[in-house]
Residue, then its C-alpha position, 0 to 999 in steps of 0.5 A: m500500500l505504501v509503495q503504491i502511494c509513493i508511485l502515485l506521488l512520483g506520477f504527480i511530480l512527473l505530470i506537473k513538471g512534464a506539463d510545464i516543459f510541454v507548454d513552453s516547448a509547444s508555444q516555441l514550436a508555434r513560433n518556429f513554424k509560424l503557426s497559431k498556438m490554437l493549432i498547436g494546442l489542437t494537434i501536438v498538445a492534444f495528441g500528447t495529452s491523449a496518449p494515456e487514454f489511448a494506451v489504457s483503451v488498447k490495453s483494456i479492449l485487448s484484455g476484454h474490459g470494454e467498460i473501462v474503454l467507454g468509461n475512460v472516454i466518457g469520463s475523460n471528456i466530461l472531466n476535460i470540460l467540467l473540471i479542467l476548463g472550470c479550474s482553468s477559468l478560475f485563474h483567468a477568463l478563457t477567450v475562445k476564438n471564432n474558428t473554435v466556436k464555429k468549427e471545432l466545438p461543433i465537431v465535439l458536439m457532433l461526435t458526442t451526440l453520435l456516440i450517444v446514438l451509437m450506444c443506444d441500440h436498444v432504443f431503436d430495436n427492442n431486441a438489440i443489446n447496447m454495444i459499440t460495434r466495429n462498424d460504429g468504430i469505423v463511423l467514429l473514425l470517418f467523422f474524425c477524418v473530417f477533423i483531420y481534413y480541417l487541420i490540414s486546411m488550417m496548416r495551409k493557412k499558416v498564421d504568425t500570431d507572435s512576431e517577437e523573436d526575443d527568447l525564441w528557441s531553436l527548432k531542435k531545442s523546441i522539438l527535444f523539449t516537446v518530446i521530453g514534456i510528452a514523456g513526462i506526461v505519459v509516464g507520470s499519468n501511467l504511474v498515477v493510473d496504475s497505482a490508483s487502480h491498485l488502491a481502488k481495487a484494494f477497497g473493492v470498487s466496481q469496474r464502472m466506478i474505476a473507469l469513470t473516476i480513477v481511470a478517467f481522472g488519471t488519464s485526464l491529469p495531463e490535460l488538467v495540468t497542461s491547461i492550468t499551466a497554460t492558463r497561468k502562463g497566459e497561453y489561453d489558446i493552448a488551454i482551450g485547444n488542448v481540451v477541445g482537441s483531446n475530446i475529439f481525439n478521445l472519441g475518434i482515436v481513443l475509442g474509434l480506432p481500437v474498436a475498429l481494429f479489435g472488435n465490439i465492446s459492450v456498453g454494460s452498466f452505463q446509465v442514462m445519467d452518464l450520457i446526459f452529463f456527457f452531452i450536457s458538458a459538450a453542449s454547455l461548452f459550445l453554448f457558453s463559447y458561442n454566447d460571448y466567445k469566452i469562458s468566464k469565471k462564473e461559467g467556469t464555476l458552473f462547470l465545477f458545480l455540474f462536475l460535483v453534481y455528476y460525481g456525487f451521483i456516481f458515488l451514490n449509485 
């Protein structure tokens, strides 16, 4: 038990330091390639911080624990919005750019709604069993391709949003520290998830509970630390892009790719309330952003309130 607690603490240390390095190097990469920091947040930062979720999903589906795969994605996406953006906005109101409101957030909402529909087979056929099939995984991947096409079109329109050359790192240094930051984040999150899972099992916690809490929180720690660090450094585009990009990667790659490759997974014991909050989190992010192109401290506080309500429901059921 003591060993697992020590591993947990080590994981947190690696996560925090890795995220600090990662935000700085990602910002430098944006300046080196004359790309917008939002694009860096949607790609390098989002993919790097989604790596733990992908590793957990592949490991879970291969070992026959489909509920952990779904709980990982659903729980992580809820946490990314309600907890991470909620906490980040308390440090400073988060400005959301026009492209994000009109293009990226609708993709998040569309993929979220799509997954909910794909999970509810029994609603459309009383004899059907709720599950995510290989065909469902392929559909998610195809919609994810729309996002990839959008990213490619953005890269063709390189935008230099920072004309200052002071303190500009070399390209090699930026790439090296980006890799070091990602390594710290991934290794740290894996240590946290493994040790927390051992501790949870020692107390007899169910698989659904582990998936929606320990696993989801553990794999969302990179996004949490990275977004808060980015906000404190004034890198609001990276903070928003990290969450939006991570949620899209979670739905398209973390869930869609393993299911498409390795086959069906059962929806299992997931409840209607899980799907309601899954949708509410994505819809509220879109509505708040569309309203005034920012996530204010009041809206962030509402996110945190919804987070507490949802997890209160989980622990009481």
